[in-house]
C-alpha positions as CSV (number, residue, x, y, z in Angstrom):
1,S,-181.9,-50.7,-37.3
2,R,-179.1,-48.9,-39.3
3,Q,-177.1,-52.2,-39.6
4,K,-180.1,-54.0,-41.2
5,I,-180.6,-51.2,-43.7
6,I,-176.9,-51.3,-44.7
7,F,-177.0,-55.1,-45.0
8,E,-180.2,-55.1,-47.1
9,A,-178.8,-52.4,-49.4
10,L,-175.7,-54.5,-50.0
11,F,-177.5,-57.8,-50.4
12,Y,-180.2,-56.5,-52.8
13,H,-178.2,-54.1,-54.9
14,T,-174.8,-55.7,-55.4
15,P,-174.1,-56.6,-59.0
16,D,-173.1,-60.1,-58.0
17,A,-175.6,-62.9,-57.7
18,V,-176.2,-63.6,-54.0
19,V,-178.2,-66.4,-52.3
20,L,-178.9,-66.7,-48.6
21,L,-178.8,-70.3,-47.4
22,D,-180.0,-71.9,-44.1
23,Q,-178.1,-74.6,-42.1
24,N,-179.4,-77.3,-44.5
25,H,-178.2,-75.5,-47.6
26,L,-181.7,-74.6,-48.6
27,I,-182.4,-71.3,-50.4
28,Q,-183.9,-68.7,-48.2
29,D,-183.5,-65.5,-50.3
30,V,-181.8,-64.3,-53.5
31,N,-181.1,-60.9,-54.9
32,K,-182.2,-59.5,-58.3
33,S,-178.7,-60.2,-59.7
34,F,-179.2,-63.9,-58.9
35,E,-182.6,-64.0,-60.6
36,K,-181.1,-62.3,-63.7
37,L,-178.0,-64.5,-63.9
38,F,-179.6,-67.8,-63.3
39,G,-183.2,-67.1,-64.6
40,Y,-185.0,-68.2,-61.4
41,S,-187.3,-66.1,-59.3
42,L,-187.2,-66.5,-55.5
43,N,-190.8,-67.9,-55.6
44,E,-189.7,-70.7,-57.8
45,I,-186.7,-71.8,-55.8
46,Q,-187.2,-70.8,-52.1
47,G,-186.7,-73.9,-49.9
48,I,-184.8,-75.9,-52.6
49,E,-181.3,-77.2,-52.0
50,L,-178.9,-75.0,-53.9
51,D,-176.6,-77.7,-55.4
52,G,-179.5,-79.6,-56.8
53,L,-180.6,-76.5,-58.6
54,L,-177.3,-75.1,-60.1
55,A,-174.9,-78.1,-60.3
56,N,-175.0,-81.0,-62.6
57,A,-173.7,-84.5,-62.4
58,E,-170.2,-83.5,-63.6
59,N,-169.6,-80.8,-60.9
60,L,-171.9,-82.0,-58.1
61,H,-168.9,-83.5,-56.2
62,E,-167.1,-80.1,-56.0
63,A,-170.4,-78.4,-55.1
64,N,-170.9,-80.9,-52.3
65,E,-167.3,-80.2,-51.0
66,M,-168.0,-76.5,-51.0
67,R,-171.3,-77.0,-49.1
68,Y,-169.5,-79.2,-46.5
69,L,-166.8,-76.6,-45.9
70,L,-169.3,-73.7,-45.9
71,L,-171.6,-75.4,-43.4
72,H,-168.6,-76.2,-41.2
73,G,-167.6,-72.5,-40.9
74,Q,-165.0,-72.2,-43.7
75,E,-165.0,-69.6,-46.4
76,V,-164.6,-71.1,-49.9
77,E,-163.6,-69.5,-53.2
78,F,-163.2,-71.0,-56.6
79,E,-164.2,-70.9,-60.3
80,S,-166.5,-73.3,-61.9
81,I,-169.6,-73.7,-64.1
82,R,-173.1,-73.6,-62.8
83,F,-176.3,-74.0,-64.7
84,G,-179.1,-71.6,-65.0
85,K,-182.7,-72.2,-65.9
86,G,-182.9,-74.4,-69.0
87,N,-179.6,-76.0,-68.1
88,I,-177.6,-73.1,-69.6
89,P,-174.0,-73.3,-68.5
90,I,-172.5,-70.1,-66.9
91,D,-168.9,-69.6,-66.0
92,V,-168.8,-68.2,-62.4
93,A,-166.4,-67.3,-59.6
94,I,-168.0,-68.6,-56.5
95,K,-167.5,-67.4,-52.9
96,G,-169.1,-69.1,-50.0
97,I,-169.4,-67.1,-46.7
98,P,-170.5,-69.0,-43.6
99,I,-172.9,-67.5,-41.0
100,S,-172.5,-68.8,-37.5
101,Y,-174.0,-67.9,-34.1
102,Q,-172.2,-69.0,-31.0
103,N,-170.0,-71.4,-32.9
104,W,-173.0,-73.0,-34.5
105,S,-173.5,-72.9,-38.3
106,T,-176.8,-71.2,-39.2
107,G,-176.2,-71.2,-42.9
108,G,-174.3,-68.9,-45.3
109,Y,-174.1,-66.9,-48.4
110,A,-173.1,-68.0,-51.9
111,V,-171.9,-65.2,-54.1
112,Y,-171.6,-65.8,-57.8
113,S,-169.7,-63.5,-60.2
114,D,-170.3,-64.0,-63.9
115,I,-166.9,-64.5,-65.5
116,T,-168.2,-65.7,-68.9
117,L,-166.6,-62.8,-70.8
118,R,-163.3,-63.3,-69.1
119,K,-163.3,-67.0,-69.9
120,T,-164.2,-66.3,-73.5
121,Q,-161.3,-63.9,-73.8
122,E,-158.9,-66.4,-72.2
123,V,-159.9,-69.0,-74.8
124,K,-159.5,-66.5,-77.6
125,L,-156.0,-65.5,-76.3
126,L,-155.0,-69.1,-76.0
127,Y,-156.1,-69.7,-79.6
128,Q,-154.2,-66.7,-80.8
129,S,-151.1,-67.8,-79.0
130,R,-151.0,-71.1,-80.8
131,Y,-152.5,-70.5,-84.2
132,D,-151.6,-68.2,-87.2
133,D,-154.4,-65.7,-87.8
134,L,-154.1,-65.9,-91.6
135,T,-153.8,-69.7,-92.2
136,G,-155.3,-71.2,-89.0
137,L,-152.3,-73.4,-88.8
138,Y,-150.1,-73.9,-85.7
139,N,-147.6,-71.0,-85.3
140,R,-143.9,-71.1,-84.4
141,R,-144.6,-70.6,-80.7
142,Y,-146.7,-73.8,-80.6
143,F,-144.0,-75.7,-82.6
144,V,-141.3,-74.7,-80.1
145,E,-143.5,-75.7,-77.1
146,Q,-144.1,-79.1,-78.7
147,L,-140.4,-79.7,-79.3
148,T,-139.8,-79.7,-75.6
149,N,-142.3,-82.5,-75.3
150,F,-140.8,-84.5,-78.2
151,D,-139.4,-87.9,-77.4
152,Y,-136.0,-88.3,-79.0
153,A,-135.6,-91.9,-77.9
154,F,-136.6,-93.5,-81.3
155,D,-134.5,-94.8,-84.1
156,G,-135.9,-92.7,-87.0
157,T,-134.6,-89.5,-88.4
158,V,-136.7,-86.3,-88.4
159,S,-136.1,-83.2,-90.4
160,V,-137.9,-80.0,-90.0
161,I,-137.9,-77.0,-92.3
162,V,-139.1,-73.7,-90.9
163,A,-139.8,-70.9,-93.4
164,D,-141.0,-67.4,-92.7
165,V,-142.8,-65.7,-95.7
166,N,-142.9,-62.0,-95.2
167,G,-145.8,-60.2,-96.9
168,L,-147.8,-63.4,-97.4
169,T,-151.0,-61.5,-97.0
170,L,-150.1,-59.4,-100.1
């Protein structure tokens, strides 16, 4: 049917990694993007429980919560780390989409978007917002942030000298 052709085109050709799950959270099908992102072929993982494959001990609890909500008919969306073949960590945005028939859960889809580049850029921007490029020392902005956290309820005296050296690179 036309609807099936449209669905298959979307499932198999989307740039996001997509996995089709049954009502027991077992992998039924994956697209090529999933195979590329996580390094597993469908033949290797079909019938395996998804969280046991991609989650580790540190994030298994959140994965179990997501599975519970998904299999009880709720959409879920969050960012986390999942692990590809060889236990390689991958920053991903995860969206769980339930599938139900006559108010009965028949499984769902998990869609993974690779956000590694964005997370790397966020870390770089955070570093640049706190450290001086030339010296690697904390910058003025960081110092001002820390002053707001400073506990003035002690009996000692503190003096701070701030100097700006223009043309230091020369």
